[in-house]
C-alpha positions as CSV (number, residue, x, y, z in Angstrom):
1,M,85.2,73.9,87.0
2,T,83.6,70.6,88.1
3,C,84.6,67.5,86.2
4,D,81.7,65.9,84.2
5,R,83.0,62.4,84.9
6,P,82.6,60.6,88.2
7,L,85.5,60.7,90.7
8,I,87.2,57.6,92.1
9,R,85.5,56.4,95.2
10,I,86.5,53.9,97.9
11,S,84.2,52.2,100.5
12,R,84.5,53.2,104.2
13,R,85.7,49.6,105.0
14,D,88.5,49.8,102.4
15,F,89.2,53.4,103.5
16,L,89.9,52.3,107.1
17,K,91.7,49.2,106.0
18,L,94.0,51.1,103.8
19,A,94.6,53.8,106.3
20,M,95.9,51.3,108.8
21,A,98.0,49.1,106.5
22,G,101.1,49.7,104.4
23,A,100.5,50.7,100.8
24,A,103.1,48.5,99.2
25,S,101.0,45.4,98.7
26,L,97.6,47.2,98.4
27,F,95.6,48.0,95.4
28,L,95.7,51.7,94.6
29,P,92.8,52.9,92.3
30,K,93.8,54.5,89.0
31,I,93.3,58.2,88.5
32,E,90.3,59.0,86.3
33,I,91.1,60.6,82.9
34,R,88.8,63.5,82.1
35,A,87.4,64.2,78.6
36,D,89.9,67.1,78.2
37,G,92.8,64.6,78.8
38,L,93.7,65.9,82.2
39,E,93.8,63.6,85.3
40,S,91.0,64.1,87.8
41,W,91.5,64.5,91.5
42,P,90.4,61.4,93.4
43,G,87.6,61.9,96.0
44,L,85.4,60.4,98.7
45,N,81.7,59.8,99.2
46,V,80.5,61.8,102.2
47,E,78.9,58.6,103.6
48,D,82.3,57.1,103.8
49,L,83.3,59.6,106.5
50,P,82.9,59.1,110.3
51,P,79.6,60.5,111.6
52,Y,81.3,63.6,113.2
53,Y,82.3,64.9,109.8
54,Q,79.1,63.7,108.0
55,N,77.1,65.8,110.5
56,I,79.2,69.0,110.0
57,L,79.1,68.7,106.2
58,S,75.3,68.1,106.4
59,L,75.0,71.4,108.3
60,T,77.2,73.4,105.8
61,P,75.2,75.4,103.2
62,K,76.4,75.7,99.7
63,T,77.9,79.2,99.3
64,D,79.3,81.5,96.6
65,F,79.6,85.2,95.9
66,S,77.5,87.6,93.8
67,A,79.2,89.7,91.2
68,S,79.2,92.6,93.6
69,G,81.0,90.6,96.3
70,I,78.1,89.7,98.6
71,L,78.2,86.1,100.1
72,R,75.2,84.0,99.0
73,M,73.9,80.7,100.4
74,G,71.9,77.9,98.8
75,V,68.2,77.7,99.7
76,A,65.3,75.6,98.4
77,E,62.4,77.8,97.2
78,N,59.2,76.0,96.0
79,G,61.3,72.9,95.3
80,V,63.9,74.9,93.3
81,N,67.4,75.4,94.5
82,A,68.5,79.1,94.5
83,M,71.4,81.2,95.8
84,R,70.3,84.1,98.1
85,E,72.4,86.8,99.8
86,V,73.2,86.4,103.5
87,P,72.3,89.3,105.8
88,V,74.6,92.3,105.6
89,S,75.4,95.0,108.2
90,Q,78.4,97.2,107.8
91,T,80.8,97.9,110.6
92,K,81.7,101.5,111.3
93,F,85.2,100.7,110.4
94,N,84.2,99.5,106.9
95,K,82.1,102.6,106.2
96,K,85.1,104.8,107.2
97,F,87.7,103.0,105.1
98,L,85.5,102.7,102.0
99,E,85.5,106.5,101.9
100,I,89.2,106.7,102.6
101,A,90.0,104.2,99.9
102,K,88.3,106.3,97.3
103,H,91.2,108.8,97.6
104,S,94.0,106.5,98.8
105,P,94.3,103.2,96.8
106,N,96.8,101.8,99.4
107,W,93.8,101.0,101.6
108,R,92.4,98.6,99.1
109,F,93.3,94.9,99.0
110,V,96.3,93.9,97.0
111,T,95.8,92.7,93.4
112,D,99.4,91.7,92.8
113,Q,99.8,89.2,95.7
114,P,97.8,86.1,97.0
115,I,94.8,86.6,99.2
116,G,94.4,84.5,102.4
117,L,92.0,83.9,105.3
118,A,92.4,85.0,108.9
119,W,90.3,83.3,111.6
120,H,89.5,85.2,114.8
121,W,87.4,84.6,117.9
122,F,85.3,87.3,119.5
123,G,86.5,86.6,123.0
124,D,83.0,86.7,124.4
125,G,82.2,84.4,127.3
126,P,78.6,83.7,128.4
127,E,78.5,86.5,131.0
128,F,80.2,89.0,128.7
129,A,77.9,88.1,125.8
130,S,74.8,88.4,128.0
131,T,75.8,92.0,128.9
132,W,77.0,93.3,125.5
133,Y,75.0,91.1,123.1
134,P,71.9,90.2,125.1
135,N,69.8,89.0,122.2
136,G,72.6,87.0,120.6
137,T,71.7,88.3,117.1
138,A,73.9,89.3,114.2
139,R,72.7,92.9,114.7
140,D,73.9,92.8,118.3
141,Y,77.3,91.6,117.3
142,I,77.8,94.1,114.5
143,E,75.9,97.2,115.3
144,R,75.9,97.2,119.1
145,G,78.2,96.1,121.9
146,L,81.9,96.3,121.2
147,C,82.0,95.1,117.6
148,G,80.8,98.1,115.7
149,D,84.4,99.4,115.2
150,R,86.0,96.1,114.5
151,S,87.5,95.2,111.2
152,V,86.0,91.9,110.1
153,Q,84.4,90.9,106.8
154,F,82.3,88.1,108.2
155,I,80.9,87.0,111.6
156,V,79.6,83.5,112.5
157,G,77.9,82.0,115.4
158,D,75.9,78.9,116.4
159,G,72.6,79.8,114.6
160,V,71.2,78.0,111.6
161,P,72.1,80.2,108.6
162,K,69.3,82.0,106.7
163,P,69.4,84.5,103.9
164,G,67.9,88.0,103.9
165,Q,68.1,91.0,106.1
166,G,65.5,89.7,108.5
167,A,68.1,87.2,109.7
168,L,70.1,90.1,111.3
169,D,67.5,89.9,114.1
170,E,67.8,86.2,114.6
171,K,70.5,84.1,116.4
172,L,73.9,84.9,114.9
173,A,74.7,82.4,112.2
174,I,76.4,83.9,109.1
175,A,76.5,87.6,108.4
176,Q,78.6,89.8,106.2
177,A,79.9,92.8,108.1
178,E,81.9,94.6,105.4
179,L,81.1,95.6,101.8
180,P,83.7,95.6,99.0
181,D,84.4,98.7,97.0
182,E,82.8,99.6,93.7
183,N,85.0,97.0,91.9
184,G,84.2,94.2,94.3
185,N,87.5,94.5,96.1
186,W,87.8,94.6,99.9
187,V,89.3,97.5,101.7
188,T,91.7,97.2,104.6
189,S,91.2,95.0,107.7
190,A,93.1,95.4,111.0
191,H,94.5,92.0,111.8
192,I,97.8,93.2,113.0
193,I,99.4,96.6,113.8
194,E,102.9,96.0,112.7
195,V,105.1,93.1,111.7
196,D,108.3,92.8,113.7
197,R,110.9,91.1,111.6
198,S,113.2,90.6,114.6
199,L,110.8,88.1,116.0
200,Y,111.4,85.9,112.9
201,E,115.1,86.5,112.9
202,N,115.6,85.5,116.5
203,G,113.4,82.5,116.4
204,T,110.6,83.9,118.6
205,Q,108.0,83.8,115.8
206,Y,107.8,80.0,115.9
207,F,104.8,79.8,113.6
208,A,106.8,81.4,110.7
209,N,109.9,79.3,111.6
210,A,107.9,76.1,111.7
211,S,106.3,76.8,108.3
212,Y,109.7,77.6,106.8
213,S,111.2,74.3,107.9
214,L,108.2,72.4,106.7
215,F,108.2,74.1,103.3
216,R,111.9,73.1,103.1
217,D,111.2,69.5,104.2
218,Y,108.3,69.1,101.9
219,G,110.2,70.2,98.9
220,F,108.8,73.7,98.1
221,A,111.2,75.7,96.0
222,N,110.9,79.0,97.8
223,P,110.5,78.3,101.6
224,T,110.8,82.0,102.5
225,R,108.0,83.1,100.1
226,T,105.6,80.2,99.7
227,S,103.0,81.5,102.1
228,I,101.5,84.8,103.1
229,L,102.8,84.3,106.6
230,Q,106.4,83.8,105.3
231,R,106.1,86.8,103.0
232,L,105.1,89.1,105.9
233,Y,108.7,88.7,107.2
234,Q,110.4,89.5,103.9
235,P,111.5,93.0,102.9
236,G,108.8,94.8,100.9
237,Y,105.9,92.7,102.0
238,N,105.6,93.4,105.7
239,K,103.3,96.3,105.4
240,R,100.6,94.4,103.6
241,P,98.9,91.9,105.9
242,N,95.8,94.0,106.5
243,V,95.1,94.3,102.7
244,Q,95.8,90.7,102.0
245,L,93.8,88.7,104.5
246,V,90.0,88.3,104.6
247,G,88.8,88.0,108.2
248,I,86.2,85.7,109.8
249,E,85.2,86.4,113.4
250,I,83.9,83.5,115.3
251,Q,81.6,83.9,118.3
252,G,83.1,82.6,121.5
253,L,86.5,82.2,123.1
254,L,89.0,79.7,124.6
255,F,88.5,77.1,121.9
256,E,91.4,75.1,123.1
257,D,89.3,74.1,126.1
258,P,87.0,71.3,125.0
259,A,84.2,72.9,127.0
260,Y,84.3,75.9,124.7
261,F,85.1,74.3,121.4
262,P,82.7,75.3,118.7
263,S,79.6,73.3,118.0
264,P,79.1,71.4,114.8
265,Q,76.8,74.1,113.5
266,K,79.4,76.9,114.2
267,L,82.1,74.8,112.5
268,A,79.8,74.3,109.5
269,N,79.2,78.1,109.3
270,V,82.9,78.9,109.4
271,L,83.5,76.2,106.8
272,A,80.8,77.6,104.5
273,V,82.3,81.1,104.5
274,S,85.8,79.8,104.2
275,M,85.1,77.6,101.2
276,A,83.3,80.4,99.3
277,L,86.3,82.7,100.0
278,I,88.8,80.0,98.8
279,K,86.9,79.8,95.5
280,R,86.4,83.6,95.1
281,H,90.0,84.5,95.8
282,K,91.7,81.4,94.4
283,I,93.4,80.8,97.8
284,S,96.1,78.2,97.1
285,S,96.6,76.4,99.4
286,P,94.5,77.1,102.5
287,G,96.8,74.5,104.0
288,F,99.2,77.4,104.5
289,N,97.4,80.5,103.4
290,A,94.6,80.3,105.9
291,N,95.8,81.5,109.3
292,G,94.7,82.1,112.8
293,H,95.0,85.5,114.3
294,E,97.7,84.2,116.7
295,E,99.9,83.2,113.8
296,L,99.8,86.7,112.4
297,D,99.8,88.9,115.5
298,F,102.3,87.0,117.6
299,G,101.1,86.9,121.2
300,K,97.4,86.6,120.5
301,G,95.6,83.4,121.4
302,D,92.8,83.2,118.9
303,P,91.2,81.1,117.5
304,G,93.4,78.3,119.1
305,K,95.8,75.9,117.3
306,N,93.3,73.1,117.6
307,M,90.7,75.3,115.8
308,I,93.1,76.1,113.0
309,L,93.9,72.4,112.6
310,G,90.3,71.4,112.7
311,M,89.2,73.9,110.1
312,K,92.0,72.8,107.7
313,I,91.0,69.2,108.1
314,L,87.4,70.2,107.3
315,I,88.5,72.2,104.3
316,G,90.4,69.2,103.0
317,I,87.6,66.8,103.6
318,S,85.1,69.2,102.1
319,A,87.2,69.4,98.9
320,L,87.5,65.6,98.7
321,V,83.7,65.1,98.7
322,S,83.0,68.1,96.5
323,E,83.6,66.7,93.0
324,D,84.8,70.2,92.2
325,Q,88.1,69.9,90.3
326,E,88.9,73.6,90.6
327,L,88.4,73.5,94.4
328,M,90.6,70.4,94.8
329,N,93.3,71.9,92.7
330,L,93.3,75.0,94.9
331,V,93.4,73.0,98.1
332,F,95.8,70.2,97.1
333,G,97.5,71.5,93.9
334,P,100.5,73.2,95.4
335,F,101.5,69.9,97.1
336,T,102.1,68.4,93.6
337,L,105.3,70.6,93.5
338,D,104.6,71.6,89.9
339,G,103.7,68.1,88.8
340,K,106.6,66.3,90.5
341,I,104.2,64.6,93.0
342,T,101.1,62.6,92.1
343,K,97.7,63.8,92.9
344,E,97.3,61.1,95.5
345,G,100.7,62.2,97.0
346,A,99.6,65.8,97.0
347,I,96.5,64.9,99.0
348,A,98.7,63.1,101.4
349,G,101.0,66.1,101.5
350,Y,98.2,68.4,102.4
351,F,97.0,66.4,105.4
352,N,100.4,65.5,106.6
353,F,101.6,69.1,106.3
354,I,98.8,70.5,108.5
355,K,99.3,67.7,111.0
356,D,103.1,68.3,111.1
357,Y,102.6,72.0,111.5
358,F,100.2,71.5,114.4
359,C,102.7,69.2,116.1
360,R,105.6,71.6,115.6
361,T,103.8,74.6,116.9
362,T,101.9,73.0,119.8
363,G,102.6,71.4,123.1
364,P,102.6,69.5,125.4
365,K,102.3,66.1,123.7
366,S,99.2,65.2,125.7
367,F,97.4,68.2,124.2
368,V,98.5,67.3,120.7
369,D,97.4,63.7,121.2
370,Y,94.0,64.8,122.7
371,W,93.1,66.9,119.7
372,L,94.4,64.5,117.1
373,N,92.2,61.9,118.6
374,Y,89.3,64.3,118.9
375,F,89.5,65.1,115.2
376,H,89.6,61.3,114.3
377,F,92.9,62.1,112.5
378,D,94.0,58.4,112.3
379,A,90.6,57.3,111.0
380,T,89.8,60.2,108.7
381,P,92.6,62.2,107.3
382,G,94.6,59.1,108.2
383,I,93.5,58.0,104.8
384,I,96.2,60.1,103.5
385,N,98.9,57.5,104.2
386,S,97.4,55.0,101.8
387,G,94.2,54.1,100.0
388,I,93.3,56.9,97.6
389,V,96.7,58.4,98.3
390,S,100.2,57.1,98.3
391,P,102.5,57.5,101.4
392,Q,104.5,60.7,100.3
393,R,105.8,62.3,103.5
394,P,107.9,64.4,103.4
395,V,109.7,64.5,100.1
396,N,113.4,65.1,99.8
397,Y,114.0,68.8,99.3
398,S,117.1,68.6,97.2
399,A,115.4,66.2,94.8
400,H,112.5,68.5,94.1
401,N,114.0,72.0,94.3
402,S,113.1,73.5,91.0
403,E,115.5,76.4,91.2
């Protein structure tokens, strides 16, 4: 639910000044009190952001889901804003498992556990794409070439998104490749074949180990069960990743190479699908319940740690400029530690957490420094250290353990 009262705003000049200075002697704006007596989440004006992020957000269409589970995007029709369905083309995998799920409920998505996101890349370089997907259309990527048997709910590319089935024959932008069942629930994906708990126990699965240590350091009460990734390595949960994670397949490969990193339009398309899924499935928080394929299926390389960080930055920024209180509560709410941390501190916690996770799971240092600079981390989510937020990083675990 969006707050009817305006959110707190700060100018770009103050934003940058506060981001570079200590908060102790600086003015921190008060939290707005809504009509229902609850505190609002503070936010930002989009024009206060660096041009890189302004551009991506300007290319990101408004999205939501129909009652039947079809992604919709905002369009202007005769001067009136409307929501229209994106093009849909089912994979062979989806058609098969919709039939199987009618007789075997285990193939349907869980309803008793959180839902998360899984980002993949196609792995199609220019020469490969010209052979298998010569027209570069959504129909090429879903119905032809090598993708027809893949399990993926959504595919995105560099194209400008358009609604309607006719867009299947235009440059790949946003397309839905799986249909939900008669109840609007997804059926199984195929992100990973099997979870090997020994990888976690012997320290090899450094993504899961890094998240555990960060949950502990940031004060979460149940570090072993806070995220879907953590739960995958706990008894009773490790058979469920394929019925718990909605997949987005991203055209391209080798995103860790700056020459192959997604364009602003492609990032905007991934963001548009991600934000709609976060709202539909109440994903809380995407800071740790949105994952790259490589985090889930250890040994894979997609979509790149830099891409994972970049998308989580965009999700946080998009929430801050949204004026959508429900969305901000999903993204930042878990970092309040059940009300022990202020809303400013929770925003700080979100951005610091995703940065710390990137640093703990990535090397060498030169690579980390390059991408933090590329993402304007000090000038943009660097606001997290002061300004609209207070410098809360990380909190003392023992002081905030609720158990």
